[in-house]
C-alpha positions in Angstrom: 32.9 21.0 11.4 29.9 23.1 10.9 26.3 21.5 10.9 25.9 21.5 7.0 29.1 19.6 6.4 28.1 17.3 9.4 24.9 16.6 7.7 26.6 15.9 4.2 28.7 13.5 6.0 25.9 11.7 7.6 24.4 11.2 4.0 27.5 9.7 2.7 27.7 7.4 5.6 23.9 6.5 5.2 24.5 5.5 1.5 27.3 3.3 2.4 25.6 1.2 5.1 25.8 -1.9 3.0 29.2 -1.8 2.1 30.7 -3.6 5.2 28.2 -6.4 4.7 29.9 -8.3 1.8 31.1 -7.8 -1.7 29.2 -5.9 -4.3 26.1 -7.8 -5.7 24.5 -7.2 -8.9 23.1 -3.8 -9.2 19.5 -3.4 -7.8 17.0 -2.3 -10.1 13.9 -0.9 -8.6 10.6 0.4 -10.2 12.1 3.8 -10.8 9.1 5.4 -8.7 11.4 7.8 -6.7 12.4 9.8 -9.7 8.6 10.3 -10.5 7.6 11.7 -7.0 7.1 15.3 -6.7 8.7 16.1 -3.4 8.8 19.7 -3.1 12.3 21.3 -3.0 10.9 24.5 -1.4 7.8 25.3 0.6 6.6 27.7 3.2 9.8 29.0 5.0 11.9 25.9 3.9 14.5 25.9 0.9 16.6 23.2 -0.1 19.8 22.1 -1.6 20.3 18.9 -3.5 23.3 17.2 -2.0 22.6 13.7 -3.6 25.8 14.2 -6.0 27.8 13.4 -2.9 26.8 9.8 -3.6 28.0 8.1 -6.8 25.4 5.4 -7.2 27.2 4.3 -10.4 29.8 2.9 -8.0 29.8 -0.8 -7.6 29.9 -0.4 -3.8 26.1 1.0 -4.1 25.0 -1.7 -5.9 22.4 -2.3 -3.3 20.5 0.9 -4.3 19.0 2.3 -7.5 18.1 5.8 -6.6 18.2 8.7 -3.8 16.9 11.8 -2.7 19.2 13.7 -0.5 18.4 17.2 0.2 19.6 19.9 2.9 16.5 21.9 3.9 17.1 25.1 5.7 14.4 27.1 7.5 14.3 30.9 7.5 15.1 30.9 11.0 18.4 29.4 10.1 17.5 25.7 11.4 18.6 22.9 9.0 18.0 19.2 8.5 18.9 16.5 6.1 15.9 14.7 4.2 16.9 11.4 2.5 15.0 8.8 0.8 16.8 5.7 -0.3 15.3 3.2 -3.0 17.1 0.0 -2.2 16.8 -3.7 -2.5 17.8 -4.0 1.5 18.3 -2.0 4.4 20.5 -2.2 7.4 19.9 -0.6 10.7 21.4 3.0 11.0 22.2 2.3 14.8 24.7 -0.5 13.7 26.0 1.7 10.9 26.7 4.7 13.1 27.8 2.7 16.0 30.4 0.8 13.9 31.7 4.4 12.7 32.4 5.6 16.1 29.4 7.5 16.9 27.7 7.3 20.3 24.2 6.3 20.0 21.2 6.7 22.3 17.9 5.1 21.6 14.9 7.7 21.8 12.4 5.1 20.7 9.4 5.2 18.6 7.9 8.6 17.9 4.3 9.2 16.6 3.8 12.0 14.1 0.5 13.2 12.8 0.7 14.5 9.2 -2.1 15.5 7.0 -4.5 13.4 8.8 -2.2 10.3 8.9 -0.5 8.7 11.7 3.4 8.1 11.3 5.3 5.9 13.7 9.0 6.3 13.3 12.2 5.3 15.1 14.4 7.9 16.7 18.2 8.0 17.7 20.4 10.7 19.2 23.7 10.3 17.2 26.9 12.1 18.5 30.6 12.3 17.8 32.8 14.8 19.5 30.9 18.0 19.9 28.4 17.4 17.2 25.2 15.6 17.4 21.9 15.3 15.6 18.6 13.6 16.1 18.0 10.9 13.6 14.4 9.9 12.7 13.8 7.0 10.3 11.3 4.6 8.8 10.8 2.1 5.9 7.9 1.7 3.4 7.3 -1.2 1.1 4.6 -0.8 -1.4 3.1 2.1 0.4 3.0 0.2 3.7 5.3 0.9 6.6 7.2 -2.1 8.0 9.5 -2.9 10.9 12.8 -4.7 10.6 11.3 -8.2 10.6 8.7 -7.4 8.0 11.3 -5.7 5.8 13.4 -8.8 5.8 10.4 -11.3 5.4 9.2 -9.1 2.4 12.5 -9.1 1.0 13.0 -12.7 1.1 9.3 -13.2 -0.3 10.0 -10.8 -3.3 13.3 -12.7 -4.1 11.6 -16.0 -4.3 9.0 -14.8 -6.7 11.3 -12.8 -8.4 9.1 -9.5 -8.2 10.1 -6.0 -7.8 8.9 -3.8 -5.0 8.6 -0.2 -4.3 11.0 -0.2 -1.0 12.0 3.0 0.6 14.0 4.0 3.8 13.3 7.5 4.8 15.6 9.6 7.0 15.5 13.0 8.6 18.6 14.1 10.4 18.3 17.5 12.6 21.3 19.0 14.4 20.6 18.9 18.0 21.8 18.2 21.6 20.0 16.0 24.3 18.5 19.3 25.9 16.7 20.2 22.7 15.5 17.0 21.2 11.8 18.1 21.8 12.3 21.1 19.9 14.1 19.0 17.0 11.1 16.6 17.1 8.6 19.5 16.7 10.6 20.9 13.8 10.7 17.5 12.1 6.7 17.3 12.6 6.2 20.6 10.9 8.7 19.8 8.1 7.1 16.4 7.2 3.6 17.9 7.4 4.5 20.5 4.9 6.2 18.0 2.5 3.0 15.7 2.5 0.5 18.3 2.2 2.2 19.5 -0.8 2.6 16.2 -2.8 0.1 15.1 -5.3 -2.7 12.7 -3.8 -1.3 9.1 -3.5 2.5 9.9 -4.2 3.2 10.6 -0.4 2.0 7.1 0.4 5.1 5.7 -1.2 7.6 7.3 1.4 5.2 8.1 4.3 2.8 5.1 4.1 -1.0 5.1 3.6 
């Protein structure tokens, strides 16, 4: 399996994380913010390909999500990564999802990135199956504030009580890697997200990177 196909498989797997948690629920309707965000598809030495069509959000199995950005970005050097932003009513831990799907998971821990003058703390995992592996970096934002799992569940419960919609996104970046080059993969992700943020309109980046 080549690296591009491996990343696409990871996108499909990520989108289906809620399927194993019960029968389909009523379709989640977000605030339709994601479609209005000007996330650059090309910048600097990066070019992207939209792979969101691999996920059929109209399928009842994906009722937990209302929209998605899923792109494969390729650097002129040949390096590639997957960028995923999921607008959903609830999220499930990628570690549980990938572990239950036969992947070997290694916790890398919290990683701090500095992007366009802001600090970003993200969670990192090394995910491996067979001879293919990738570094997975993810975080969650609700109403422009980064949240951890406990905060995400608390906000989900609170918003359901008052029947109020929220701008809730899980952001993931997957970069093909092996354990020896994790530092290089982290440096590439740092450069990538810095380029994304610096080219987005003021205020829009807060929705997916936090204020």
